[in-house]
C-alpha positions as CSV (number, residue, x, y, z in Angstrom):
1,X,21.0,-4.1,-1.0
2,X,20.2,-0.5,0.1
3,X,21.7,0.4,3.5
4,X,19.0,1.1,6.1
5,X,20.4,4.6,6.6
6,X,19.9,5.4,2.9
7,X,16.3,4.0,3.0
8,X,15.5,6.2,6.0
9,X,16.8,9.2,4.1
10,X,14.6,8.4,1.1
11,X,11.5,7.9,3.2
12,X,12.2,10.9,5.4
13,X,12.3,13.1,2.2
14,X,8.9,11.9,1.2
15,X,7.3,12.0,4.6
16,X,6.2,15.7,4.6
17,X,3.9,15.0,1.7
18,X,2.6,11.8,3.2
19,X,1.9,13.5,6.5
20,X,0.1,16.4,4.8
21,X,-2.0,13.9,2.9
22,X,-2.8,12.0,6.2
23,X,-3.7,15.2,8.0
24,X,-6.1,16.3,5.2
25,X,-7.8,12.8,5.3
26,X,-7.7,12.4,9.1
27,X,-5.6,9.2,8.8
28,X,-3.3,8.5,11.8
29,X,0.1,7.9,10.3
30,X,3.3,6.7,12.1
31,X,6.8,6.2,10.7
32,X,9.1,3.7,12.5
33,X,12.5,4.3,11.0
34,X,14.3,1.7,13.0
35,X,11.9,-0.9,11.5
36,X,11.6,0.8,8.1
37,X,7.8,0.6,8.6
38,X,5.0,3.0,8.0
39,X,1.6,2.5,9.6
40,X,-1.7,4.1,8.7
41,X,-5.1,3.4,10.3
42,X,-7.9,3.8,7.8
43,X,-11.6,4.0,8.8
44,X,-14.0,2.4,6.4
45,X,-16.9,4.6,5.3
46,X,-20.4,3.5,6.5
47,X,-19.1,0.8,8.9
48,X,-16.5,2.8,10.8
49,X,-14.4,-0.4,10.9
50,X,-10.7,0.2,11.3
51,X,-8.1,-1.2,8.9
52,X,-4.4,-1.3,9.6
53,X,-2.3,-0.5,6.5
54,X,1.4,-1.4,6.9
55,X,4.2,-0.6,4.5
56,X,7.7,-2.0,4.8
57,X,10.5,-0.1,3.1
58,X,13.6,-2.3,3.2
59,X,15.6,-1.7,0.1
60,X,13.4,1.2,-1.0
61,X,13.8,2.8,-3.8
62,X,15.7,-0.1,-5.3
63,X,12.5,-2.2,-5.0
64,X,8.9,-1.3,-4.3
65,X,7.7,-1.2,-0.7
66,X,5.5,-4.0,0.7
67,X,1.9,-2.8,1.4
68,X,-0.6,-5.0,3.3
69,X,-3.6,-4.7,5.5
70,X,-2.7,-6.3,8.9
71,X,-4.1,-6.5,12.4
72,X,-4.2,-4.0,15.2
73,X,-0.9,-5.3,16.6
74,X,0.7,-4.6,13.1
75,X,2.1,-8.2,12.9
76,X,-0.3,-10.4,11.0
77,X,0.4,-11.7,7.6
78,X,-2.1,-10.8,4.9
79,X,-5.4,-12.7,5.0
80,X,-8.8,-12.0,3.6
81,X,-10.5,-10.9,6.8
82,X,-8.0,-8.1,7.3
83,X,-8.6,-6.7,3.8
84,X,-11.6,-4.7,2.7
85,X,-13.9,-6.3,0.1
86,X,-13.0,-4.8,-3.2
87,X,-15.5,-2.6,-5.0
88,X,-15.3,-1.0,-8.4
89,X,-14.4,2.7,-8.5
90,X,-17.1,5.2,-9.5
91,X,-15.5,5.4,-13.0
92,X,-16.1,1.7,-13.4
93,X,-12.4,0.7,-13.0
94,X,-11.6,-2.4,-11.0
95,X,-10.2,-2.1,-7.5
96,X,-6.5,-2.6,-6.9
97,X,-7.5,-4.6,-3.8
98,X,-7.7,-8.2,-4.8
99,X,-9.1,-11.3,-3.1
100,X,-5.7,-13.0,-3.1
101,X,-5.4,-10.9,-0.7
102,X,-3.1,-8.3,-2.2
103,X,-2.9,-4.6,-3.0
104,X,-2.3,-5.0,-6.7
105,X,-0.3,-2.0,-7.9
106,X,3.2,-1.7,-9.3
107,X,4.3,0.1,-6.2
108,X,3.6,-2.9,-4.0
109,X,6.3,-5.6,-4.2
110,X,3.7,-8.3,-3.2
111,X,1.9,-7.8,-6.5
112,X,4.8,-9.4,-8.4
113,X,4.8,-13.0,-9.3
114,X,8.3,-13.6,-7.8
115,X,6.7,-12.9,-4.4
116,X,3.5,-14.9,-5.1
117,X,1.6,-12.0,-6.5
118,X,-0.6,-12.1,-9.6
119,X,1.7,-10.1,-12.0
120,X,4.4,-11.9,-14.0
121,X,3.9,-9.4,-16.8
122,X,5.4,-6.6,-14.7
123,X,8.9,-8.1,-14.3
124,X,10.1,-7.9,-10.7
125,X,9.7,-5.5,-7.8
126,X,12.9,-3.6,-9.0
127,X,11.0,-2.5,-12.1
128,X,8.2,-0.8,-10.1
129,X,8.9,2.6,-11.4
130,X,8.2,1.5,-15.0
131,X,5.9,-1.5,-14.5
132,X,2.3,-1.8,-15.4
133,X,0.2,-0.7,-18.3
134,X,-1.7,2.5,-19.0
135,X,-4.7,1.5,-16.8
136,X,-2.6,0.5,-13.8
137,X,-2.3,2.9,-10.9
138,X,1.1,4.7,-10.7
139,X,2.6,6.2,-7.6
140,X,6.2,7.2,-7.2
141,X,6.4,8.5,-3.6
142,X,4.9,7.5,-0.2
143,X,2.1,10.2,-0.2
144,X,0.9,9.2,-3.7
145,X,0.9,5.5,-2.7
146,X,-1.2,6.3,0.3
147,X,-3.5,8.4,-1.8
148,X,-4.0,5.6,-4.4
149,X,-4.7,2.9,-1.8
150,X,-7.1,5.2,0.1
151,X,-9.0,6.0,-3.1
152,X,-9.6,2.3,-3.7
153,X,-10.3,1.7,0.0
154,X,-12.8,4.6,0.3
155,X,-15.4,2.9,-1.9
156,X,-15.4,-0.4,0.2
157,X,-18.3,-1.2,2.5
158,X,-17.3,-4.4,4.3
159,X,-14.5,-6.9,4.9
160,X,-13.5,-9.8,2.7
161,X,-14.1,-13.3,3.9
């Protein structure tokens, strides 16, 4: 178990890059260190619908953070109507947003089978830095994780469900 103070140090070191990314993409971003929670509000192209992306960082970097789309109160568990409907990327690659609903990437602990995710082939969330194959999205810091999720989000046009 990683002490909360250590996790805060890790995230605080990565926040300048995440904040710079958020500013460039006009994404409101809030870090709540006492809750080990990061919040980003994404606006869907075409519809202008708001999506509330929440990350929880308990035990970070020992295990991957938990990334979900939630409600405007930042409290709802993942459910389809809170997630964008996945679309293939322009290069033909599948979306990391899955109908389960889950953000399916090695840097999301909820993608691992031990936490009811689809991937038993990645080991557990502690192996997030080496998990996945050559076609899986890799991200090793908060800014890169946000960028990867946003890249897949930006091609969506409606909600699931």
